[in-house]
C-alpha positions in Angstrom: 0.0 0.0 0.0 1.3 3.6 -0.6 3.6 4.9 2.1 1.4 8.0 2.5 -1.5 5.8 3.6 0.7 3.6 5.8 1.8 6.8 7.7 -1.7 7.2 9.2 -1.6 6.9 13.0 -3.2 4.3 15.1 -5.9 6.7 16.1 -6.9 7.5 12.5 -10.6 7.6 11.6 -12.4 6.1 8.7 -13.1 9.6 7.3 -9.4 10.5 7.5 -8.7 7.4 5.3 -11.3 8.5 2.7 -10.0 12.1 2.8 -6.4 11.0 2.2 -7.3 8.5 -0.5 -9.4 11.1 -2.3 -6.4 13.5 -2.2 -4.1 10.9 -3.6 -6.2 9.4 -6.4 -9.4 11.4 -6.8 -10.2 10.1 -10.3 -9.5 6.5 -9.6 -12.6 4.2 -9.6 -13.7 3.2 -6.1 -17.1 1.6 -6.4 -18.6 -0.2 -9.4 -22.3 -0.9 -9.0 -23.2 -4.0 -11.0 -26.6 -4.1 -12.6 -28.4 -6.4 -14.9 -26.5 -5.0 -17.9 -23.5 -2.9 -18.7 -25.8 0.0 -19.7 -27.1 0.2 -16.1 -23.8 -0.2 -14.3 -22.7 2.8 -12.2 -19.3 4.1 -11.3 -18.0 6.3 -8.5 -14.4 7.5 -8.0 -12.8 8.2 -4.6 -13.1 11.9 -5.2 -16.8 11.5 -6.0 -17.3 9.3 -2.9 -15.8 12.0 -0.6 -17.8 14.8 -2.2 -21.1 13.0 -2.1 -20.5 11.7 1.4 -19.9 15.3 2.6 -23.2 16.4 0.9 -25.1 13.6 2.6 -23.4 14.5 5.9 -24.8 18.0 5.5 -28.2 16.6 4.7 -28.1 14.4 7.7 -27.0 17.3 9.9 -30.1 19.2 8.7 -32.2 16.2 9.8 -30.7 16.5 13.3 -27.9 13.9 13.2 -24.9 15.1 15.3 -21.7 13.5 16.6 -22.5 10.4 18.7 -26.1 10.3 17.4 -27.1 6.7 17.0 -28.2 5.8 13.5 -29.4 2.3 12.5 -29.5 1.3 8.9 -30.7 -1.8 7.1 -29.6 -1.6 3.5 -28.3 -3.8 0.7 -24.9 -3.6 -0.9 -25.1 -0.5 -2.9 -23.2 2.7 -3.6 -25.7 4.7 -1.6 -25.1 2.4 1.4 -21.4 3.1 1.3 -22.0 6.8 0.9 -24.4 6.9 3.9 -21.8 5.0 6.0 -19.1 7.4 5.1 -21.3 10.4 5.7 -22.1 9.2 9.2 -18.4 8.6 9.7 -17.8 12.2 8.6 -20.2 13.4 11.3 -18.9 11.1 14.0 -22.3 9.4 14.5 -22.6 6.0 16.0 -23.7 3.5 13.3 -25.7 0.3 13.9 -25.8 -1.7 10.6 -28.5 -4.4 10.3 -28.3 -7.1 7.7 -31.2 -7.0 5.3 -32.4 -10.5 6.3 -33.3 -9.3 9.8 -37.1 -9.1 10.4 -39.3 -7.8 13.2 -37.8 -9.8 16.0 -34.1 -9.1 15.4 -34.4 -5.6 14.0 -36.8 -4.6 16.8 -34.4 -5.9 19.5 -31.5 -4.1 17.9 -33.3 -0.7 17.6 -34.4 -0.9 21.2 -31.1 -2.0 22.6 -29.0 0.5 20.6 -31.5 3.3 21.4 -31.4 4.3 17.7 -32.6 7.9 17.0 -32.7 7.3 13.2 -33.4 4.3 11.0 -32.5 4.2 7.3 -34.2 1.5 5.2 -35.1 0.8 1.6 -38.8 1.1 0.8 -39.4 -2.4 -0.6 -36.5 -4.7 -1.4 -36.6 -8.2 -2.8 -40.3 -8.6 -2.1 -40.2 -7.4 1.5 -41.5 -4.0 2.7 -38.7 -2.7 5.0 -40.4 0.7 5.3 -43.6 -0.9 6.7 -41.6 -2.9 9.1 -39.6 0.1 10.2 -42.7 2.1 11.0 -44.3 -0.9 12.7 -41.3 -1.3 15.0 -41.1 2.5 15.6 -44.6 2.4 17.0 -43.6 -0.2 19.6 -40.6 1.8 20.9 -40.8 4.3 23.8 -38.5 6.7 21.8 -39.3 5.9 18.2 -36.5 6.5 15.7 -37.0 8.8 12.7 -37.4 6.5 9.7 -36.1 7.7 6.3 -35.5 6.0 2.9 -31.9 5.5 1.8 -32.1 3.2 -1.3 -32.1 5.5 -4.4 -31.9 8.8 -2.7 -30.2 10.2 0.4 -30.7 13.4 2.3 -28.3 16.0 0.9 -27.4 19.6 1.4 -24.7 22.0 0.3 -21.9 21.6 2.9 -21.0 25.3 2.4 -24.5 26.3 3.7 -24.5 24.1 6.8 -22.3 24.6 9.9 -20.9 21.1 9.9 -18.8 20.2 12.9 -15.1 19.3 12.2 -14.5 15.7 11.2 -13.9 13.4 14.2 -10.3 13.3 15.2 -10.2 10.4 17.6 -10.4 6.9 16.1 -10.6 5.2 19.5 -14.2 6.3 20.3 -16.9 3.7 19.8 -18.8 4.5 16.6 -20.1 1.1 15.5 -22.6 -1.3 16.9 -22.6 -4.7 15.1 -24.9 -7.6 16.0 -24.1 -11.2 16.6 -26.3 -14.0 17.8 -23.6 -15.6 19.9 -24.9 -18.2 22.3 -27.8 -16.2 23.7 -31.4 -16.0 22.6 -31.2 -12.3 21.7 -28.5 -10.7 19.5 -25.5 -9.1 21.2 -24.4 -5.6 20.3 -20.7 -5.6 19.6 -18.9 -2.2 20.0 -16.2 -1.2 17.5 -14.0 1.8 16.9 -12.7 3.2 13.7 -9.2 2.2 14.9 -10.2 -1.4 15.4 -11.9 -1.7 12.0 -8.9 0.0 10.3 -6.6 -2.5 12.0 -8.7 -5.4 10.6 -8.8 -3.9 7.1 -5.0 -3.3 7.2 -4.4 -6.9 8.1 -6.6 -8.0 5.1 -4.8 -5.7 2.7 -1.3 -6.8 3.8 -2.2 -10.5 3.7 -3.7 -10.5 0.2 -0.7 -8.8 -1.5 -3.0 -6.9 -3.9 -1.7 -5.2 -7.0 -2.6 -1.7 -8.5 -4.5 -3.3 -11.3 -6.6 -5.6 -9.1 -10.4 -5.3 -9.1 -12.1 -6.5 -5.9 -15.8 -7.4 -5.3 -18.3 -7.2 -2.5 -20.9 -9.9 -2.9 -21.8 -10.1 0.8 -24.1 -7.9 2.8 -22.4 -4.5 3.4 -24.1 -4.4 6.8 -21.9 -7.3 7.8 -18.8 -6.4 9.8 -16.8 -7.3 6.6 -18.3 -4.2 5.0 -16.0 -1.6 6.7 -13.2 -4.2 6.7 -13.3 -4.3 2.9 -13.8 -0.6 2.6 -10.6 0.0 4.5 -8.8 -2.3 2.1 -10.0 -0.2 -0.8 -9.0 3.0 0.8 -5.5 1.7 1.7 -4.8 0.1 -1.6 -6.7 2.4 -4.0 -8.3 -0.4 -6.0 -12.0 -0.5 -6.9 -14.6 -3.1 -5.9 -17.7 -4.3 -7.8 -20.8 -4.1 -5.6 -23.4 -6.8 -6.1 -26.8 -6.0 -4.5 -27.8 -9.6 -4.6 -25.3 -12.4 -5.3 -26.5 -15.4 -7.2 -24.9 -17.7 -9.7 -24.9 -18.0 -12.6 -26.7 -14.5 -12.7 -23.8 -12.6 -11.2 -21.1 -14.0 -13.5 -21.7 -11.4 -16.2 -20.9 -8.6 -13.8 -17.6 -10.3 -12.7 -16.7 -10.7 -16.4 -17.7 -7.2 -17.5 -15.5 -5.6 -14.8 -12.7 -8.2 -15.0 -12.8 -8.9 -11.3 -9.4 -10.3 -10.2 -10.2 -11.0 -6.5 -13.5 -12.4 -5.2 -14.8 -14.4 -2.3 -16.9 -14.4 0.9 -17.4 -17.6 2.8 -16.8 -21.3 2.0 -20.2 -21.4 0.3 -19.0 -18.9 -2.2 -16.1 -21.0 -3.2 -18.4 -24.0 -3.7 -20.8 -22.0 -5.8 -18.1 -20.9 -8.2 -16.8 -24.5 -8.4 -20.3 -25.8 -9.2 -20.6 -23.3 -12.1 -17.1 -24.2 -13.4 -18.0 -27.9 -13.5 -20.9 -27.2 -15.8 -18.3 -26.5 -18.6 -14.9 -27.7 -17.4 -13.2 -26.9 -20.7 -13.9 -23.2 -20.4 -12.5 -21.1 -17.6 -15.4 -19.6 -15.6 -13.7 -16.3 -14.8 -10.5 -15.7 -16.9 -9.5 -12.6 -15.0 -9.9 -14.2 -11.5 -6.6 -14.8 -9.8 -7.6 -14.9 -6.1 -10.5 -16.2 -4.0 -10.3 -15.0 -0.4 -12.7 -15.2 2.5 -13.6 -16.9 5.8 -16.7 -17.2 8.0 -17.0 -21.0 7.9 -14.6 -24.0 8.1 -12.9 -24.9 4.8 -12.3 -28.6 3.9 -8.7 -29.0 2.7 -9.9 -30.8 -0.4 -11.9 -27.7 -1.3 -8.7 -25.6 -1.5 -7.1 -28.1 -4.0 -10.3 -28.2 -6.1 -10.4 -24.4 -6.4 -6.8 -24.1 -7.4 -7.0 -27.0 -9.9 -10.4 -26.3 -11.5 -10.9 -22.5 -11.2 -7.2 -21.8 -12.0 -6.7 -19.2 -9.2 -5.3 -19.1 -5.7 -7.4 -19.5 -2.5 -6.6 -17.8 0.8 -8.8 -18.4 3.8 -9.0 -16.6 7.1 -10.5 -16.5 10.6 -12.6 -13.7 11.9 -15.8 -13.0 13.9 -18.0 -10.0 14.6 -16.0 -9.3 17.7 -12.7 -9.3 15.7 -13.2 -9.1 11.9 -9.7 -10.2 11.0 -7.8 -12.5 13.3 -5.7 -14.5 10.8 -5.5 -14.6 7.0 -3.7 -16.9 4.6 -1.4 -15.2 2.2 -1.0 -16.0 -1.5 2.6 -16.9 -1.0 2.0 -19.4 1.8 2.6 -23.0 1.1 -0.2 -25.1 -0.4 -0.2 -27.2 2.8 -0.7 -24.1 5.0 -3.4 -22.7 2.7 -5.3 -26.0 2.6 -5.1 -26.9 6.3 -4.8 -23.7 8.3 -6.5 -20.3 8.7 -3.3 -18.4 8.1 -1.3 -16.3 10.5 -2.2 -13.3 12.7 -0.8 -9.8 12.0 1.8 -8.4 14.3 -0.8 -6.5 16.4 -3.0 -9.5 17.0 -2.0 -11.8 20.0 -3.4 -15.3 20.0 -3.3 -17.3 23.2 -4.4 -20.9 23.3 -5.4 -22.0 26.8 -6.6 -25.0 28.7 -9.7 -25.3 30.9 -7.9 -23.4 33.7 -6.9 -20.6 31.4 -3.2 -21.5 31.3 -1.3 -21.1 28.0 -0.7 -24.3 25.9 2.3 -25.0 23.7 2.1 -25.1 19.9 0.3 -28.1 18.5 -2.0 -28.6 21.5 -5.7 -27.9 21.2 -7.4 -25.4 23.6 -9.6 -22.4 23.6 -8.5 -19.5 21.4 -8.3 -16.1 23.1 -7.4 -12.8 21.4 -6.0 -9.4 22.2 -5.2 -6.7 19.7 -6.3 -3.5 18.0 -8.9 -5.4 15.8 -10.7 -6.8 18.8 -13.9 -5.1 19.8 -14.2 -2.6 22.6 -16.8 -4.8 24.3 -20.6 -5.2 24.2 -23.6 -2.9 24.7 -24.4 -4.9 27.8 -21.6 -4.5 30.3 -22.3 -8.0 31.7 -21.5 -9.5 28.3 -18.2 -7.5 28.3 -17.2 -8.7 31.8 -17.9 -12.3 30.8 -16.1 -12.2 27.4 -12.7 -10.9 28.5 -10.3 -12.6 30.9 -8.1 -10.8 33.5 -5.4 -10.2 31.0 -7.7 -8.5 28.5 -8.0 -11.4 26.1 -11.3 -12.1 24.4 -12.7 -15.6 25.0 -13.7 -16.8 21.6 -15.2 -20.1 22.6 -13.4 -21.6 19.5 -11.0 -24.5 19.8 -7.8 -25.0 18.0 -4.0 -24.7 18.1 -1.1 -22.8 16.7 1.5 -24.6 14.6 5.2 -24.2 15.3 5.5 -21.6 12.6 2.5 -19.5 13.8 -0.4 -20.7 11.6 -3.7 -21.2 13.3 -5.7 -24.5 13.0 -9.4 -24.5 14.1 -10.7 -27.8 15.4 -14.1 -27.0 16.8 -16.3 -24.6 18.8 -17.2 -24.5 22.5 -20.0 -22.1 22.0 -23.5 -23.3 21.4 -23.8 -21.6 18.0 -24.5 -22.9 14.5 -22.6 -21.5 11.6 -24.5 -21.7 8.3 -23.0 -20.1 5.2 -20.8 -17.9 7.3 -23.6 -16.5 9.5 -23.8 -17.2 13.2 -27.2 -18.6 14.4 -28.3 -18.9 18.0 -29.8 -22.3 18.8 -31.4 -20.9 21.9 -33.3 -18.1 20.0 -34.9 -20.7 17.8 -35.7 -23.0 20.7 -37.4 -20.2 22.6 -39.7 -19.5 19.6 -40.5 -23.1 19.0 -41.6 -23.6 22.6 -44.6 -21.4 21.8 -45.9 -23.9 19.2 -48.7 -26.0 20.6 -47.3 -29.1 19.0 -44.0 -28.7 20.8 -43.4 -30.0 24.4 -39.7 -29.6 24.4 -37.1 -28.9 21.7 -33.3 -28.8 21.1 -31.9 -27.0 18.1 -28.5 -28.3 16.9 -26.1 -27.8 14.0 -25.4 -30.8 11.7 -22.8 -31.0 9.0 -24.3 -29.8 5.7 -24.4 -32.7 3.2 -22.4 -30.8 0.6 -19.5 -30.3 3.1 -19.1 -26.6 2.2 -22.0 -24.6 3.7 -20.8 -25.4 7.2 -23.8 -26.5 9.1 -27.6 -26.9 8.7 -30.1 -26.1 11.4 -31.9 -29.2 12.8 -34.8 -28.9 15.2 -35.3 -32.0 17.5 -38.7 -32.0 19.0 -40.5 -33.8 21.8 -44.3 -33.5 21.2 -47.1 -33.5 23.8 -49.1 -36.7 24.1 -51.7 -37.2 21.3 -50.5 -34.0 19.4 -50.9 -33.9 15.7 -47.6 -35.0 14.0 -45.4 -32.0 13.4 -43.9 -31.4 9.9 -41.0 -29.2 8.9 -43.5 -26.9 7.1 -45.3 -26.4 10.3 -42.1 -25.5 12.1 -40.9 -23.0 9.5 -44.3 -21.4 9.1 -44.5 -20.8 12.9 -41.0 -19.3 13.0 -41.7 -17.1 10.0 -44.8 -15.8 11.7 -42.7 -15.0 14.8 -40.5 -12.8 12.6 -37.4 -15.0 12.5 -35.0 -14.3 9.6 -35.1 -16.8 6.8 -31.5 -17.8 7.0 -32.1 -19.1 10.6 -35.0 -21.4 9.6 -34.5 -25.2 10.3 -33.7 -27.3 7.3 -34.3 -30.6 9.1 -36.9 -31.7 11.7 -36.6 -34.8 13.9 -39.4 -35.9 16.3 -38.3 -38.0 19.2 -40.1 -39.7 22.1 -37.8 -38.0 24.7 -34.8 -35.8 24.5 -31.7 -37.2 26.2 -30.9 -35.4 29.5 -28.3 -35.6 32.2 -29.4 -37.2 35.5 -28.8 -34.1 37.7 -30.3 -30.9 36.3 -32.0 -32.8 33.4 -30.2 -30.6 30.9 -30.6 -31.7 27.3 -27.5 -33.4 26.1 -27.1 -31.7 22.7 -24.0 -33.6 21.9 -25.9 -36.9 22.0 -28.4 -35.5 19.5 -25.6 -34.3 17.2 -23.9 -37.8 17.3 -27.2 -39.6 16.6 -28.4 -37.4 13.7 -25.1 -36.9 12.1 -24.9 -40.7 11.7 -28.5 -41.1 10.8 -29.8 -39.8 7.5 -32.9 -37.6 7.5 -36.3 -39.4 7.1 -38.3 -38.6 4.0 -41.3 -36.4 5.0 
């Protein structure tokens, strides 16, 4: 990355990064919005991004947004979304991004917990009326947020006619609230600073060894913590990225080809989708310009690495991150094939990884234990102080709940998870949240929700509901379960894909706690019944 960007101090802000990049390369393309045809594609340079973000900052200021004002937004991956995020960064507001898949339950909880004063949404997106939901939720809150649309248009004003405050100067203030299901029934608000997000993006930029002629891509929800992570990468390197509002194959391939994307990715599921398309016509390279797939979010089978390199004709680097620490380790293109296939890469210099035993004592290389983290990219805590106190140990290390070990040369190997969380296509899903909702179904007496290996081996896990029914209840079907959860406002990506009805759930003999591991063992070995 250019030295002038590397000189930014550790307390730099996201706005400072954009301002510096716009000075260095104002006419270089930054954001390329992919549409259904080249005629409808849009382009924004770094200079245009700064100018429009400042106009939107002035418009937001006229709406009443001030430094530290809490603004929630639930928007797809679009140029306008990036502009809004940068405008809020210019004002020093506190942002609470919500992924578009959230519905009444999750979005309502986040708005209440974050005490959002403003809520930006599309009107109707992919068949769902977000504006109606936003107004519906606002009516239920004691201090309802001001709801405004932010899909095609954004509030704008002339910065010269508005007395904007100076840009924020301290990158160590909490200005981001991200949401993760974790192991609890309700989402947890994760607190981040500009400094922490910049540290994560810098790690990604350094690991990927990008070149000036590279073209990146954002096919994931920009409201995910990977959104600012990748934005920082663009600002540090000066390369552009293609934005895909909705990623689907084969439909998205034309956009990748039109813009000659050289680096793409997301989670393990993305790699598998590209491979599946390549296998439809093995003799023709799917994306001739692609030289690198990179991502994380879900375990990667070693054989998948070799399939990608051999069949797609590009390199694959995989990493490890979470909402609490967006970039922990990352494979580098010049790592050995063995490292890239079997590890999650190495941490950057400012990320400490400690692997500990059950007593919290450090373990040597090669020995599995719980992974704990300390570094700039680690979150500042949670909205709930009790969650913060429980998550960090006495030395300030974050307890991840993940299990693994470090190799002798510093690469990280993940071997499992201690947390009761299901990871499906890179998204964390709380089993307890689904269990609580299913308990309200009249045909459910008791329930345990577990994660089972997805049959394709690449999506991570599928959600399986194991139900104990009341005597003489009508037999429950998977359609019954999903309809009930949809009516309760659960996001579609959390819906169970498998239902098992049992006479009695296995329990321990003392507190009668359900033994989820016995269910996982049983139903991993037992194929699903035809229903």
